[in-house]
C-alpha positions as CSV (number, residue, x, y, z in Angstrom):
1,M,107.6,33.6,-25.6
2,K,106.6,36.3,-23.6
3,L,103.5,36.3,-25.7
4,V,103.1,32.8,-24.7
5,S,103.5,33.2,-21.3
6,K,100.8,35.7,-21.3
7,I,98.4,34.1,-23.1
8,L,98.6,31.4,-20.3
9,L,98.3,33.7,-17.4
10,V,95.4,35.1,-19.1
11,I,93.6,31.4,-19.4
12,L,94.9,30.0,-16.2
13,L,94.3,32.8,-13.2
14,P,90.6,32.4,-13.6
15,G,90.7,29.0,-12.8
16,L,92.6,29.5,-9.9
17,F,90.5,32.1,-8.4
18,V,87.3,29.6,-9.0
19,A,89.7,26.8,-7.7
20,R,90.1,28.8,-4.9
21,L,86.6,29.7,-4.1
22,A,85.1,26.1,-4.3
23,L,88.2,24.2,-2.1
24,P,87.3,24.7,1.6
25,D,89.3,26.3,4.1
26,T,91.9,24.0,5.3
27,S,93.2,26.3,8.3
28,T,93.4,24.6,11.5
29,E,92.4,27.6,13.3
30,A,90.0,26.6,16.2
31,V,86.4,28.6,16.4
32,N,85.3,29.4,19.8
33,F,81.3,29.6,20.1
34,P,79.8,31.1,23.0
35,E,78.5,28.6,25.8
36,P,74.8,28.8,26.1
37,E,73.5,30.6,29.1
38,Q,70.9,29.5,31.1
39,M,68.6,32.4,32.4
40,S,65.6,31.8,35.0
41,V,62.8,34.4,34.6
42,S,60.3,34.5,37.2
43,V,56.9,35.3,36.0
44,D,54.2,36.6,38.2
45,P,50.7,35.5,37.7
46,L,47.8,37.7,36.7
47,P,45.8,38.9,39.8
48,L,43.1,36.0,40.5
49,S,39.2,37.2,39.8
50,I,36.1,35.4,41.2
51,Y,32.5,37.0,41.0
52,C,29.6,36.1,43.2
53,P,26.2,36.5,41.1
54,G,24.1,38.6,43.5
55,A,20.5,38.6,44.8
56,F,17.5,37.0,43.8
57,A,15.8,38.1,40.7
58,E,12.5,38.4,40.6
59,V,10.3,38.4,37.1
60,G,7.0,39.4,37.1
61,G,6.8,41.3,40.4
62,E,5.9,39.9,43.6
63,S,2.3,39.3,42.1
64,G,4.0,38.0,38.8
65,V,1.7,39.7,36.3
66,D,4.2,43.1,36.1
67,I,4.9,42.5,32.5
68,G,8.5,43.7,31.7
69,A,9.6,43.6,36.0
70,I,12.4,42.3,36.8
71,D,13.8,43.1,40.3
72,R,16.7,42.1,42.3
73,I,15.6,41.3,46.2
74,G,17.3,41.8,49.1
75,T,21.0,41.1,49.3
76,A,22.9,37.9,49.1
77,S,25.9,37.2,52.0
78,I,29.1,36.5,50.8
79,W,31.6,34.2,52.9
80,L,35.0,34.4,51.7
81,Q,38.3,32.3,52.7
82,Q,41.4,34.4,51.5
83,G,45.2,32.9,51.8
84,V,48.4,34.5,51.6
85,G,48.0,37.4,48.9
86,Q,46.7,41.0,48.7
87,L,43.3,41.7,48.2
88,L,42.7,44.5,45.5
89,T,39.0,44.2,45.3
90,D,37.0,43.3,48.3
91,P,33.5,41.6,47.4
92,G,32.1,43.2,50.5
93,L,29.8,41.3,52.6
94,A,27.2,40.9,51.0
95,T,26.1,42.0,47.1
96,D,23.0,42.8,45.4
97,T,23.7,43.1,41.9
98,G,27.0,40.6,42.0
99,S,30.3,41.3,43.5
100,L,34.3,41.3,42.0
101,A,36.9,39.6,44.2
102,V,40.6,40.4,42.9
103,I,43.5,39.1,44.8
104,S,47.2,38.6,44.1
105,G,49.4,36.0,45.1
106,S,50.6,32.5,44.6
107,P,49.7,29.6,44.3
108,Q,46.6,30.5,42.5
109,N,44.3,27.7,43.8
110,T,41.0,27.8,46.1
111,G,43.5,28.2,49.1
112,L,44.3,31.7,47.6
113,L,40.8,32.7,47.2
114,S,37.3,31.0,47.3
115,A,34.1,32.7,47.8
116,I,30.1,31.2,48.6
117,Q,26.9,33.6,48.2
118,T,24.1,32.6,50.2
119,Q,20.2,34.0,50.7
120,G,17.4,33.0,52.2
121,I,14.4,34.2,50.3
122,S,10.7,34.2,51.6
123,R,8.3,35.4,48.9
124,D,4.3,34.7,48.1
125,R,5.9,33.4,45.1
126,A,9.3,32.0,45.9
127,D,10.3,30.2,48.7
128,G,13.9,28.4,49.6
129,L,17.7,28.8,49.8
130,L,19.8,30.1,47.1
131,A,23.5,29.8,47.3
132,S,26.0,29.2,45.2
133,Y,30.0,28.9,44.7
134,C,31.5,32.0,43.1
135,P,33.6,31.1,40.4
136,Q,36.0,32.8,38.0
137,P,34.6,34.5,35.6
138,S,34.6,32.0,32.0
139,Y,34.6,32.7,28.4
140,S,32.2,29.7,27.6
141,G,30.4,27.2,29.6
142,W,27.4,24.9,29.5
143,F,23.9,24.8,31.5
144,V,21.7,21.8,31.3
145,N,19.5,22.9,34.4
146,G,16.9,24.9,31.8
147,S,12.8,24.6,32.1
148,T,10.3,26.5,31.6
149,A,7.8,24.1,31.8
150,V,3.9,25.0,33.7
151,G,5.5,25.8,37.4
152,Q,9.4,26.2,36.3
153,E,11.3,29.7,35.6
154,S,14.8,29.7,34.2
155,V,16.5,32.8,34.5
156,L,20.0,33.8,33.4
157,I,21.8,36.3,35.2
158,I,24.8,37.6,33.4
159,S,27.6,40.0,34.4
160,N,30.3,42.1,32.7
161,P,33.4,42.4,35.3
162,N,35.1,43.9,32.5
163,D,36.1,47.4,31.7
164,L,35.2,46.9,28.1
165,E,32.2,45.8,26.5
166,V,31.8,42.0,25.9
167,Q,29.7,40.3,23.4
168,L,28.0,37.0,24.1
169,T,26.6,34.2,22.3
170,L,23.7,32.2,23.8
171,V,22.3,28.8,22.2
172,I,19.6,27.1,23.8
173,D,18.9,23.4,22.6
174,L,15.4,22.4,22.5
175,G,16.0,18.9,21.1
176,D,13.9,20.2,18.3
177,E,15.6,23.6,17.2
178,E,18.4,25.5,18.2
179,I,17.9,29.3,19.1
180,S,20.9,31.6,19.4
181,Q,20.7,35.0,20.4
182,Q,23.4,37.5,20.3
183,L,23.7,40.0,23.4
184,T,26.1,43.0,24.2
185,L,27.0,44.0,27.5
186,A,28.8,47.1,28.6
187,A,31.1,47.5,30.9
188,E,30.5,46.5,34.3
189,E,26.5,45.7,33.3
190,T,24.4,43.2,34.8
191,R,21.6,41.7,32.8
192,V,18.4,39.5,33.9
193,V,17.6,37.2,31.1
194,P,14.4,35.1,31.3
195,L,14.5,32.0,29.1
196,A,10.7,31.9,29.1
197,T,10.5,34.4,26.0
198,L,13.4,31.9,24.3
199,A,12.3,28.5,25.2
200,L,8.2,29.0,26.2
201,L,7.0,25.9,27.8
202,T,9.7,23.8,27.2
203,P,10.3,21.0,29.9
204,A,14.4,20.5,29.3
205,F,16.7,22.2,27.4
206,T,20.4,22.8,27.4
207,V,22.3,26.5,27.2
208,R,25.7,26.7,25.7
209,Y,27.4,30.8,26.0
210,Q,30.7,32.1,24.1
211,T,31.9,35.4,24.3
212,S,34.2,37.4,22.0
213,G,37.0,37.4,24.3
214,Q,36.2,38.7,27.7
215,P,35.1,36.1,30.3
216,I,32.2,36.9,32.1
217,S,29.9,35.8,35.1
218,I,26.8,33.8,34.5
219,A,24.6,31.7,36.4
220,I,21.3,30.0,36.2
221,Q,18.3,30.6,38.7
222,Q,15.6,28.8,38.8
223,R,12.1,28.7,40.5
224,S,9.8,25.9,41.2
225,T,6.0,25.8,42.1
226,F,2.9,23.5,42.0
227,G,0.1,25.3,41.6
228,L,-0.6,28.1,44.4
229,N,2.7,26.1,46.8
230,N,6.2,26.8,46.2
231,R,8.6,24.0,45.7
232,G,11.8,25.9,46.2
233,L,14.9,27.6,44.5
234,S,18.1,27.0,42.9
235,L,21.1,28.8,41.8
236,L,24.0,27.3,39.6
237,T,26.9,28.5,38.0
238,P,28.4,26.9,34.6
239,M,29.1,23.3,34.4
240,A,32.6,21.4,33.7
241,E,33.0,20.7,30.1
242,P,31.7,17.5,28.8
243,A,33.5,14.3,29.9
244,T,33.4,10.5,29.5
245,D,33.9,10.0,33.0
246,S,32.6,12.0,35.7
247,V,31.1,12.3,39.3
248,I,28.5,13.8,41.8
249,S,29.2,14.3,45.0
250,G,27.0,15.2,47.8
251,L,23.3,13.4,46.4
252,S,21.4,12.8,49.7
253,I,18.0,11.5,49.3
254,K,16.0,12.6,52.0
255,A,12.3,12.7,50.2
256,A,12.0,9.5,48.8
257,G,8.5,9.0,47.4
258,F,7.6,12.5,47.5
259,E,9.2,14.3,44.2
260,P,11.1,11.8,42.3
261,T,15.0,12.7,42.0
262,V,15.9,13.1,38.2
263,A,19.1,13.0,36.4
264,R,19.8,15.0,33.4
265,I,22.1,14.2,30.9
266,Y,23.0,15.4,27.4
267,N,25.1,14.1,24.5
268,P,26.5,17.2,22.6
269,S,28.5,15.0,20.6
270,Q,27.5,14.0,16.7
271,L,27.3,10.5,17.5
272,P,25.2,8.2,19.7
273,T,26.1,6.5,23.2
274,E,25.5,4.7,26.3
275,V,25.1,6.7,29.4
276,V,25.9,4.2,32.8
277,I,25.1,6.2,35.6
278,T,26.0,4.1,39.2
279,A,24.7,5.4,42.4
280,I,26.7,4.2,45.2
281,S,25.8,4.6,49.0
282,S,27.5,2.8,52.0
283,Q,24.6,0.1,51.6
284,F,24.5,-0.8,48.4
285,T,25.0,0.1,44.4
286,K,22.4,0.6,41.6
287,V,23.1,1.0,38.0
288,F,20.9,3.3,35.1
289,R,21.5,3.0,31.8
290,Q,20.3,5.6,29.0
291,N,20.8,5.6,25.2
292,L,21.5,8.7,23.8
293,D,21.5,9.7,20.2
294,A,23.6,12.8,18.9
295,G,22.4,15.9,20.4
296,E,20.3,14.4,22.8
297,L,18.8,15.3,26.1
298,S,17.3,12.9,28.4
299,E,15.7,12.9,32.0
300,I,16.2,9.4,34.2
301,E,14.5,9.1,37.5
302,L,16.5,7.3,39.7
303,D,14.6,4.8,41.9
304,L,16.9,5.5,45.2
305,E,16.3,4.8,48.9
306,N,16.8,7.5,51.5
307,G,20.5,7.7,51.9
308,D,23.7,9.4,51.1
309,Y,25.2,8.3,47.4
310,F,27.9,9.7,45.2
311,L,27.3,9.3,40.7
312,L,29.7,8.0,38.9
313,V,28.7,9.2,34.8
314,Q,30.1,6.9,32.3
315,A,29.8,7.2,28.4
316,G,31.3,6.3,25.1
317,Q,31.0,9.7,24.2
318,P,31.7,13.1,26.3
319,V,28.2,14.2,28.3
320,L,27.5,16.6,30.6
321,A,25.2,15.3,33.9
322,A,23.4,17.1,36.6
323,V,21.0,15.7,39.3
324,K,18.0,17.6,40.4
325,N,17.0,16.4,44.3
326,S,14.1,17.9,46.5
327,V,13.8,17.7,50.2
328,L,10.7,18.1,52.8
329,L,12.1,19.6,55.6
330,P,12.8,22.0,57.4
331,A,11.4,23.5,54.0
332,I,10.4,22.4,50.7
333,D,13.2,22.9,48.1
334,F,15.4,21.3,45.7
335,S,18.7,21.6,44.5
336,W,20.5,20.7,41.2
337,L,23.9,18.9,41.6
338,N,26.7,19.3,38.9
339,Q,29.4,17.3,38.1
340,S,32.5,17.5,40.7
341,E,35.7,18.9,39.6
342,L,38.4,16.6,41.5
343,F,41.0,17.9,43.5
344,T,44.1,17.0,45.5
345,D,43.8,20.1,48.2
346,L,40.8,22.3,48.2
347,S,40.0,25.4,50.3
348,L,36.0,26.5,51.0
349,P,34.4,29.2,53.3
350,V,31.9,27.6,55.4
351,P,28.6,29.4,55.2
352,D,26.7,30.3,59.0
353,Y,23.9,27.5,58.0
354,S,24.2,23.5,58.9
355,T,26.1,22.4,57.0
356,T,27.8,19.1,55.5
357,L,30.8,18.5,54.0
358,F,30.6,15.4,51.9
359,I,34.2,14.1,50.3
360,T,33.9,11.4,47.5
361,N,37.1,9.0,46.5
362,P,35.8,7.6,43.0
363,G,39.3,6.3,42.4
364,A,39.9,2.5,42.6
365,N,42.3,3.1,45.5
366,A,41.8,4.3,49.2
367,I,43.1,7.8,49.8
368,S,44.3,9.4,53.2
369,V,42.5,12.5,53.7
370,N,43.1,15.3,56.0
371,L,40.5,17.7,56.7
372,Q,41.4,21.3,58.7
373,V,38.3,22.9,60.5
374,T,38.9,26.8,61.4
375,G,36.6,28.7,63.5
376,S,36.7,31.4,66.6
377,Q,38.3,28.7,68.5
378,G,41.1,28.3,66.0
379,P,41.9,25.1,63.6
380,Q,40.8,21.5,64.2
381,Y,41.8,18.8,62.8
382,Q,40.9,15.3,61.6
383,S,42.7,12.7,59.4
384,L,40.4,9.9,57.4
385,E,41.1,6.6,55.3
386,L,38.5,6.9,52.4
387,P,38.4,3.5,50.6
388,A,38.0,2.8,47.0
389,L,34.4,4.2,45.5
390,S,33.2,5.8,48.8
391,Q,31.9,9.1,50.0
392,V,31.9,10.1,53.6
393,G,29.8,13.1,55.2
394,I,31.1,15.4,57.9
395,P,29.4,17.9,59.7
396,V,31.2,21.1,59.7
397,A,30.8,24.4,61.6
398,G,33.6,27.7,61.5
399,E,34.5,30.1,59.1
400,S,36.8,28.1,56.7
401,L,37.7,24.6,55.8
402,S,41.1,23.1,54.2
403,I,41.3,19.3,52.5
404,T,44.4,17.7,51.4
405,A,44.2,14.2,49.8
406,S,47.0,11.6,48.6
407,G,44.6,11.0,45.6
408,E,41.7,12.6,43.7
409,F,38.5,13.4,45.5
410,G,35.0,15.2,44.7
411,A,33.6,17.5,47.3
412,A,30.3,19.5,47.8
413,L,28.8,21.0,50.6
414,E,25.5,20.6,51.8
415,L,23.6,23.4,53.2
416,L,20.0,22.0,54.9
417,D,18.7,24.9,57.2
418,V,15.7,27.2,57.8
419,P,15.7,28.7,54.7
420,G,16.0,25.3,52.7
421,Y,18.1,22.8,50.7
422,A,21.4,23.5,48.5
423,V,24.1,21.5,47.5
424,I,27.3,23.6,46.4
425,S,30.1,22.2,44.3
426,A,33.8,24.1,44.4
427,S,35.7,24.6,41.2
428,E,39.4,25.4,41.0
429,N,40.7,28.9,40.6
430,E,43.9,29.6,38.2
431,N,45.5,31.5,36.2
432,F,48.6,31.3,33.7
433,G,52.1,32.2,35.3
434,D,54.8,30.5,36.9
435,E,58.6,30.4,36.4
436,L,60.3,30.3,33.1
437,S,63.7,29.0,32.2
438,V,65.2,30.9,29.0
439,S,68.1,29.8,27.1
440,V,70.1,32.4,25.4
441,R,72.8,31.6,23.2
């Protein structure tokens, strides 16, 4: 009997052990998990940086026959608007080869830091007003304003504001071919690149750039002549990304019949599209249409009477658009107007030239606009109701201006004074960094 019991135990014990492992724990003892703890962490943005491209770049010397000669002529004035923040790098009041401004503070937009550079030029082969917004350095961007036809000169002014070298790829689309060039810029190096060597006698072309990982400053400078007569200067910073709907603010036709105002449109996509440009003034509306093949760059003459306009550019595929506009008085000069960014608030310095602020409402509803212009006598305020699809031009004089609105608006500053003519469109300034909410368990 004892032997039988021992045999049964040997057989049953392993089975009981396995069954014990398989059976769930029926203990009623509660398991307490810790409650999630919510912790708020504040992350400050990096300092905000903007860059002014610098003074006029003269290619070929004053005579134009000095092969390989590239000189920066004079200095460009810098007009700075600073909000509540600590200016870490002061750009100064003027610059020749370009100037960097760095500020810490929040919120990071044009209210914290905004700058414009201006320079009047009077040379044998160049006469006019150079003026542009000073944007943040960027990793990539576009220009559709290039021309190296007879009497036209296009020059890229490229600066590396970083303390590391940067590699840059330029892609120039000539229509029937693309030319790619690699550039390496040392830390804090500035280089002037005449585009005539890459796009010889091409009346219209685009430029696209991409960096290897560090943002750069880049601008396109243009000079126009007709025979021995100067036809003006222009300086532009990069365009916004291609869009199916965009706005061009501040188009003021003052020389109808002298030189046609031209819209240049580019379809970078791989599908054809139709582009509709609607020119709107307080008097009338005029529509222009153009079909673009994939990768096509085209020009449309805008047959418009003298007056103030804004343009709505609409297309089935994202496109880039810009307008070249000329004036006769107070000097023969021209300016390129790029697509406008849209804002709900905007702050800008006001250069010491005869200046008109254009505010555009491209939307379908009226918006309320509050304008503050600050000068030596303190701030002055103006409120207005801007109807749908309308634009207003307001002469401004002072040191800075601030616009807030109940809806999105476009804006441009027109400078029209003794040196010449320029239209300045702003871009938003911002860095990543905000309040983070972290859940810790």
